[in-house]
C-alpha positions as CSV (number, residue, x, y, z in Angstrom):
1,M,-9.3,24.5,10.3
2,F,-5.7,22.1,10.3
3,K,-5.3,20.8,6.6
4,G,-2.7,18.6,7.5
5,G,-1.1,15.8,9.2
6,R,-2.4,12.4,9.2
7,I,-6.3,11.6,8.2
8,K,-8.3,8.6,8.3
9,H,-9.8,7.6,4.8
10,G,-13.4,6.4,4.6
11,D,-11.8,2.3,3.6
12,G,-9.5,2.3,6.6
13,Y,-6.1,3.8,4.6
14,I,-4.5,6.3,6.7
15,L,-3.2,9.7,4.4
16,I,-0.6,11.6,5.0
17,Y,-0.1,15.4,4.0
18,A,2.6,15.4,1.9
19,P,1.3,18.2,-1.1
20,T,5.0,17.8,-2.5
21,H,5.5,14.2,-3.8
22,P,5.3,13.1,-7.0
23,A,2.6,10.9,-6.3
24,A,0.2,13.3,-4.2
25,N,-3.9,13.0,-4.6
26,H,-5.2,16.4,-3.1
27,R,-2.0,16.3,-1.7
28,Y,-1.9,13.2,0.2
29,V,-0.3,10.7,0.0
30,F,-1.5,6.3,1.7
31,E,0.9,6.1,4.3
32,H,1.5,2.4,3.7
33,R,3.4,3.2,0.0
34,L,5.3,6.5,1.8
35,V,6.7,3.4,4.6
36,M,7.5,0.9,1.7
37,E,9.5,3.8,-0.4
38,K,11.3,4.9,2.9
39,T,12.2,1.6,4.0
40,L,13.2,0.8,-0.2
41,G,15.2,4.3,-0.5
42,R,13.4,4.7,-3.7
43,Y,10.0,5.8,-5.0
44,L,7.4,3.0,-5.6
45,T,6.2,3.2,-9.6
46,R,2.6,4.2,-9.9
47,E,2.1,-0.2,-11.1
48,E,3.9,-1.4,-7.8
49,I,1.0,-2.2,-5.6
50,V,1.8,-2.5,-1.4
51,H,-0.2,-5.3,0.6
52,H,-0.9,-5.2,4.1
53,I,-0.6,-9.3,5.7
54,D,-2.8,-8.8,8.0
55,G,-5.4,-7.2,6.2
56,D,-5.5,-4.1,8.4
57,K,-5.4,-1.4,6.3
58,A,-3.6,0.9,9.3
59,N,-1.2,-1.3,10.3
60,N,1.6,0.2,7.4
61,V,4.7,-0.9,10.4
62,P,7.3,-2.2,7.3
63,E,7.2,-6.3,8.5
64,N,3.3,-5.8,7.6
65,L,3.7,-5.0,4.1
66,M,4.7,-6.4,1.2
67,L,5.1,-5.1,-2.2
68,F,4.1,-6.7,-5.4
69,P,5.3,-5.1,-8.3
70,N,1.9,-5.1,-9.8
71,E,-2.1,-6.0,-9.7
72,S,-1.9,-8.7,-11.5
73,T,1.5,-10.3,-9.4
74,H,-1.2,-9.5,-6.0
75,Q,-4.0,-10.2,-7.6
76,Y,-2.4,-13.8,-8.0
77,Y,-1.5,-14.1,-4.5
78,H,-4.5,-13.5,-3.1
79,G,-6.1,-16.5,-5.4
80,K,-3.4,-18.7,-4.0
81,K,-3.8,-17.9,-0.8
82,R,-7.5,-18.5,-0.8
83,G,-7.0,-22.5,-2.2
84,G,-8.0,-20.9,-5.4
85,L,-7.5,-22.1,-9.4
86,N,-3.8,-21.0,-8.6
87,A,-3.6,-23.3,-5.7
88,S,-2.4,-25.7,-7.5
89,K,0.6,-24.3,-9.5
90,R,2.4,-23.8,-5.9
């Protein structure tokens, strides 16, 4: 049975077989994180969040990805985008 390659996770994210990657979980890494790492030329920290601009978790082209330094900054972005409480701080 083939255990490597590219697989779609149940929640829509794509996983890539990368057993030697420092962030590998059961030998797989989220493709969007790998794409962002390649774009930046460095590994991401555990705190950094990669956001899919169009909401499609399988659309991992660099133009569709945004990097946030942490979860709170990512959530602030979503609050502003929805016009929530943070929208008045624009």
